C-alpha positions in Angstrom: -12.6 7.0 -17.9 -13.1 10.5 -16.7 -11.8 11.4 -13.2 -11.4 14.3 -10.9 -8.7 14.5 -8.2 -8.3 17.2 -5.5 -5.5 17.6 -3.1 -7.0 18.3 0.3 -4.0 18.2 2.6 -0.4 17.2 2.8 1.8 17.1 5.9 5.2 15.7 6.8 5.5 13.2 9.7 8.6 11.7 11.4 7.1 8.3 12.3 4.3 6.0 11.2 2.0 5.0 13.9 1.5 1.2 14.2 4.6 0.0 12.4 6.4 -0.9 15.6 4.2 -3.0 17.8 4.7 -4.1 21.4 5.7 -7.5 20.3 8.5 -5.9 18.3 9.7 -4.0 21.3 9.7 -7.2 23.4 11.7 -9.1 20.8 14.2 -6.3 20.4 14.7 -5.9 24.1 15.7 -9.6 24.2 18.1 -9.0 21.3 19.6 -6.1 23.2 20.3 -8.4 26.2 17.4 -7.1 28.4 16.2 -9.9 30.6 12.5 -10.6 31.3 11.2 -8.2 28.7 7.7 -9.7 29.0 7.4 -8.3 32.5 7.7 -4.7 31.3 4.5 -2.7 31.2 3.3 -1.9 27.7 3.5 1.9 28.2 7.2 1.5 29.3 8.4 -0.8 26.5 9.8 1.9 24.2 11.5 3.7 27.1 13.1 0.5 28.2 14.1 -0.4 24.7 15.7 3.1 24.2 17.8 2.6 27.3 18.8 -0.9 26.3 19.8 0.2 22.8 21.7 3.2 24.1 24.2 0.9 25.7 25.4 -0.2 22.3 27.4 1.6 19.7 25.1 3.1 16.9 26.5 0.9 14.2 26.0 -2.2 16.3 22.5 -1.2 17.3 21.6 -0.6 13.6 22.9 -4.0 12.7 20.7 -5.7 15.3 17.5 -3.8 14.4 18.2 -4.3 10.6 18.8 -8.0 11.2 15.6 -8.3 13.2 13.5 -6.8 10.4 15.4 -7.8 7.3 17.3 -11.0 8.0 15.1 -13.0 5.7 15.5 -10.5 2.9 19.1 -9.4 3.0 22.4 -11.2 3.4 24.5 -10.7 6.5 27.1 -8.7 4.6 24.4 -6.4 3.2 23.0 -5.8 6.7 26.5 -5.1 8.0 27.1 -2.5 5.2 23.7 -0.9 5.7 24.4 -0.5 9.5 27.4 1.6 8.7 25.9 3.5 5.8 22.8 4.6 7.6 24.8 6.7 10.0 25.8 9.0 7.2 23.3 8.4 4.4 19.5 8.5 4.1 19.3 4.8 3.2 15.5 5.0 3.3 15.7 7.2 0.3 18.9 6.1 -1.4 18.8 2.3 -1.2 18.6 1.0 -4.8 15.8 -1.4 -4.3 12.9 0.9 -3.3 10.8 -2.0 -1.9 13.1 -1.6 1.2 12.4 2.1 1.7 9.4 1.5 4.0 11.1 -0.7 6.5 14.3 1.3 6.3 12.4 4.5 7.1 10.9 3.0 10.2 14.2 1.5 11.3 16.0 4.7 10.7 13.5 6.8 12.6 13.5 4.4 15.6 17.3 4.8 15.8 17.1 8.5 15.1 14.9 8.9 18.2 16.9 6.7 20.4 20.2 8.3 19.6 18.9 11.9 19.6 19.7 12.7 16.0 22.9 10.7 15.4 21.2 9.1 12.4 19.9 11.2 9.5 16.4 12.5 9.9 13.9 11.3 7.2 10.3 12.2 6.7 7.2 10.6 5.4 4.2 12.5 3.8 0.6 12.0 4.7 -1.6 13.0 1.8 -5.4 13.4 1.9 -7.2 13.6 -1.4 -10.5 13.3 -3.1 -10.8 11.1 -6.2 -13.9 10.5 -8.2 -14.5 8.5 -11.4 -17.5 8.6 -13.7 -17.7 4.9 -13.6 -17.2 2.2 -10.9 -13.6 1.4 -10.4 -11.5 -0.3 -7.7 -9.1 2.3 -6.3 -5.5 0.9 -6.1 -2.1 2.4 -5.4 -1.5 2.4 -9.1 -4.7 4.2 -9.9 -4.0 6.8 -7.2 -0.5 7.5 -8.5 -1.6 7.8 -12.1 -4.3 10.3 -11.2 -2.1 12.1 -8.6 0.7 12.6 -11.1 -1.5 15.2 -12.9 -1.1 17.5 -9.9 2.7 17.2 -9.9 5.3 19.5 -11.4 7.3 18.1 -14.2 10.3 18.7 -12.0 9.1 16.3 -9.3 11.2 13.2 -8.7 8.3 10.9 -9.2 7.5 12.2 -12.7 11.2 12.4 -13.7 11.9 8.8 -12.7 8.5 7.1 -13.4 6.9 9.1 -16.1 6.8 6.1 -18.5 5.1 3.9 -15.9 2.7 6.7 -14.9 1.5 7.0 -18.5 1.4 3.4 -19.5 -1.1 0.6 -19.9 1.3 -1.8 -18.3 1.2 -2.6 -14.6 2.9 -0.1 -12.4 4.8 -2.5 -10.2 6.7 0.1 -8.2 3.5 1.7 -7.0 3.3 -0.5 -3.9 6.8 0.6 -2.9 6.1 4.3 -3.5 2.7 4.4 -1.7 3.3 2.7 1.7 -0.2 3.0 3.0 -3.6 3.6 1.3 -6.9 3.8 3.1 -10.3 5.1 2.2 -11.4 7.8 4.6 -14.9 8.5 3.2 -16.9 8.5 0.1 -14.4 9.2 -2.7 -11.8 10.4 -0.1 -8.5 8.6 0.6 -5.3 9.0 2.6 -1.9 7.8 1.5 1.4 7.7 3.2 4.6 7.9 1.1 8.1 9.0 1.6 8.8 12.7 1.6 11.4 11.7 -0.9 8.8 10.8 -3.5 6.0 13.2 -2.6 6.2 16.4 -0.7 4.5 19.8 -0.8 7.0 21.3 -3.2 6.2 18.6 -5.8 2.6 19.8 -6.3 1.8 22.6 -8.7 -2.0 22.1 -8.8 -4.6 21.5 -6.1 -7.1 19.8 -8.5 -7.3 18.3 -11.9 -9.9 16.7 -14.2 -8.8 14.3 -16.8 -9.1 10.9 -18.3 -7.4 7.6 -17.6 -7.4 5.5 -20.7 -9.1 2.1 -20.6 -5.7 0.5 -21.3 -4.3 2.1 -18.1 -7.0 0.6 -15.9 -8.2 -2.6 -17.6 -5.8 -4.9 -15.9 -7.3 -3.8 -12.5 -10.7 -5.1 -13.3 
């Protein structure tokens, strides 16, 4: 099916609005030994949490926040190791299982802000694009990535690591871990959020492209 994709805008961001909710701040305050967290005004929750966290050593704080978000997904020893590694390494980019990159990014940036840069700074990319197909098709993260890949340089990390999946009729299972957020912003316009590690301004060598996605590449989405 013929398509046309156009890059409208890409910008880096340091945090993703809406990931951390007031309920999270209240729960974390309790984990950091702050009494009566429910009595704190909503607009003061983050400031109170920052002060509560700052009373702990960075590694200890990291272990608590990691445990809060990932205790059902990782073992205690894995969380302990991550809490030490993330002070030196960009675990939101380097962790082998990329399905953890999204929560690790948000955990890292929370701690980065609280500790004034003691944790490595990581970035996400917000990308606005226009994507049209000649026929009716349900736009998914996989479809977006396959079309978007035609705008990327061959040197881009995404193409170097996932070229086989980007050009395949098989399901692109990693797409949901690469594109963190996808929303339609208008007729044929979309916004995605991904890691700067996967997609950044330097990766793009074209602003627009017209091409074809083979039926085999999209049939399993119907």
